[in-house]
N, C-alpha and C positions, 0 to 999 in steps of 0.2 A: 809510820803506819797510820792508815786512815782510821779514825774512830767510827763507831757504829752510827753516831749522829751525823757524821760527815757523809757516810754512805747513804743514809736516808735522804739527806739534802740533795745529793747528786741524783738519786733515783727520782725524787719529786721533780727536779729540774728537767730531767730527761723526758718525763711524761708531759710537762708543760710545753717543751719545745715541740714534741710530736703533735700534741693536740691543739696548741695555740690557746688563745684566751677563750674563756667561756662565752657562749653565744649571748649577745645582748638581749635585753628584754624585747627589742623590736624584731629580733631575728630568731626567737625561740621556736624550734621545730616542735611538732607534736611529740609527746613523750613516747619513746620507743620506736618511732617511725623514721625510716630512712628517706625523709622528705627534703626537697630543696627548700631554701629560705624564700620568703616572699619576694625579696629583692631579686633573687636569681630567677624566679618565675617571671617577674615583670620584665627583666632583661631578655629572657628567651622569647617572651610573647612579642616584644617590640621587634626583635630581630626577625621573628617568623612573619609578622604582618608586613614588614617592609619588603619582604621577598614576594609578596602577593600583589599583582597588578590590578586585579578585579575580583569581585565576588558578588554573590546574590543570595537571597534567602528570605526567611520570614522573621520578623522582628516583633516582639511583644513588649510594649512599653507600659509601665504603671508609674504614674507620678501623682504626688499629693498636691492637689490644686485647692487652696483654702483648706477645708476640712474633708474634702472628698478625694479618695484615691481613684483616679480615672485610668481606665485601661484602653489601650489601642492596639490593634493587631494589623500589621502592615507587611506587604511583600515589597521587596526593594531590590535595586541593582546599584552597584557602586563601582567606579573605575577611577584610576589616577589620571591626571593629577587631582581633580576633584569634580566628579560628576555623580549625581545621585538622582535616581528615579524612585518614587514611592507610589504605591496604590493601596488604599485602605480597604481592609476586609471588614473590620468592625471597630468602632461604629463608623458611620458615614461610608457605607460600601460604594465603591466606584469613584471616590474622591482620589484625585491624582495630583502629584507635585513633581516638578522637574527643576533641578538647580544645577547649573554648570558655572563654575567660577570663571569670571572673565567674559561671560556671554550674557545676553539679554539685560545689559546694564546691571549685572549682578543681582538681578531680581529673580524671584521664584515664579515660574509659570505654573498655574494651578487652576483647577476647577473642582467644584464640590460634589459633582456626581448626582445631583438632584435638582429639580426644577426651582428656579430658573438656572440652568446649568451653563454659566458663562465663563469662558477662560479669561483669567486676569493675571496681571503681573504684580507681585507683592514685594514690598520692602522686607528684607530678611528680619529686621527688628520691629516691623509694624505690628499693630494690634492683631490683625487677622492672622498673620504668619505665626505669631507667638501665642495665640489662643490655646489654652490647655497644654502648654509646653514649657518645660524648664530651660530649654536651651535652643538657640537658633540653629537652622539647618546646616550652617557651615561647620558645626562641631560634630555632625553625624559621622559615624564610621568607627571601625574597630581600632584604627591606629590612634585616633584622638582619645578614644575610651581608654586604651592601654596607657597612653601618656598621662592622662589624668590620674589613673590608678597609681602610677609611679610618683607623680607630683604630690599626691596626698600622703603617700608613704614618706617621701623625703622631708616634707614639711613637718610631719609628726616626729620623725627621728631627730630633726634639727632642734625641736622644742623639748626633746626628751620626754614626750608624751605619747609614744607609740607602744602598742601592745599587740603584736601580730603573732598568730600561730598558723601553722600549715599542717594539714592532715589529709588522709585519703578521703575523697568525697563520694566514693562509689562510682556510679555511672549516670550520665545525663545525656539525653538525646542520642544514645548509642555509643557514647565515648566515655572512657574512664576519666575522672577529673580529680584535680587537686582542690581542696577546700581551703581558702585563705580567710581567716576571721581576724577582725581588728576591733578594738574598743578605744574610745577617746573620752577625755574629760570635757565638760561643757564650759570651756574657757573661751574668752574673747576680749576684744578691746573696744573702747568707745572712740570713734574717729569723726572729726568734723568735716563736713562737706565744703569743698572749695567752690569758688566762683565758676559758673557755667557748667557744673557737673550734673549729669543725670546719673541714675543708678548704674547704668552700663559703664560709663567712664569712671565712676567712683569705684566700682568693683574691680576694674582693670588696675587702678592705682593701688588698691589695698591687697590685691592678689587673692581674691575670693570670688566664687561664682555669684553672679548677680542674683539668681533666684534663691540661693542659700541666704544671702543677706536679706532679701525681701521676705523670706519665710520667717526669719527671726526678729523682724521689726514690724509688729502689728499696726503701728501708726503709719506705715508707708503703704500706700494702696497700689502704686504703679511705679515703673521706672522713672517717670517724670515728676513724681511727688516728693521731691527733696529740694531744698534751697540752701544757699550759702550759709554756713554757720550751724546748720542742723547737726545734731549729734546722732550718729548711727552705730548700732552694735554690730561688730564684725566678728563672727565666730572664728576661732582658730582652726577648727576642723569642719569637714564637710557634714559630719553627723556624729552621733554617739557610738554607732556600730556599723561595720561594713562586713559584707560576706561576698566573696568571689568564688565562682566555680569555673576553673580553668582546665581546658582539655589537656590531658597528658600526651596526646598524640599530635594535635595541631597547635597547642599552646594558645588557643583562642579563648577569650573570656565568654563562656557560653551563657552565664547568668551572673548578674551583679545586683545586689540588694543593699540599700542603705536605710538606716533608721535615724530619725531626728532625735533631739535631746529630750523629747517627751516619750520616746519609745515607739513612735508611730513609724510605719513604713513610709519613707519619704520618696524613694525611687526604687524601681525594679526593672531591669532590662534583661531580656533573654532572646536567644536565637534558636528556636526549635528546629529550624532548617537553615543550614549554612553550607553553601557550595563555593569553595575557594577555587579561583582561577578557571571560571567556566568559559573564558574566551569571548567576553562581551565586545560588541563592535559599536561604531558610531550610531548605528540604527537603534540600539537599545536606549539611546539618550536623545533621540530625535522626536520632537513633539508631533511630527507628521507620520510617525510609525502607525501603520494601520491597526495595530493591536491596542493603541491608546485612543483616548477620547478627548484630547485637548481641542 
């Protein structure tokens, strides 16, 4: 006959089998909420955007440049495999940029929208193209944004330094959203620069965003301002805190905010207007389009 202690053991074992292991720190849902985990949301978001061939809308970008948080409001069009058109609303109203991967020698066709308004072709990593910007135009787009969200998550989990929570975020731009919040320690490594590396190639080697590295090394003034043997601090994490607001219906990241290790807003991206699969055509990415001023 089974003892009372044996019965209790079997009961506990039955509960464990039904429920599985407790959620890890990285996957902890908001208390009492029937929320998906952060990793589940990222996976659904990536699946959703891969099914979208083109989209357009309004994009509000806030990035910390030096000690100034600069804001840009842009209307844009995007189509696969990689075509992007941008027109600035504020600042620099009338400024336009057009980039199509594999065309125009992989340069950006642009004009500033003010006198003297000359159309030029810019290197994607050049000073003019990267002015007041954390990332080159080739990283623009919802899919790359979602992929980066997932990469940040997986790196933090691998280090055992992730703390993600998911909760109901109310509504944003007319759509109910999930709120994903994450916090990270201010850890990092000192890495030596190799021969012939600039900060772009160095960042690719160490697996961290170039501008993040630049932001945390006050002695480096530009991507070219490093030499072989220099010691560079490479943060393990993108920032100290992240917040994503992801649509429950579209699974698109409608707003993303990150804070640096000093608690300052480092980046904020949002899509007040987002039109998925509008049926964009080649004309939408033609510099001779009569609606454009190239």
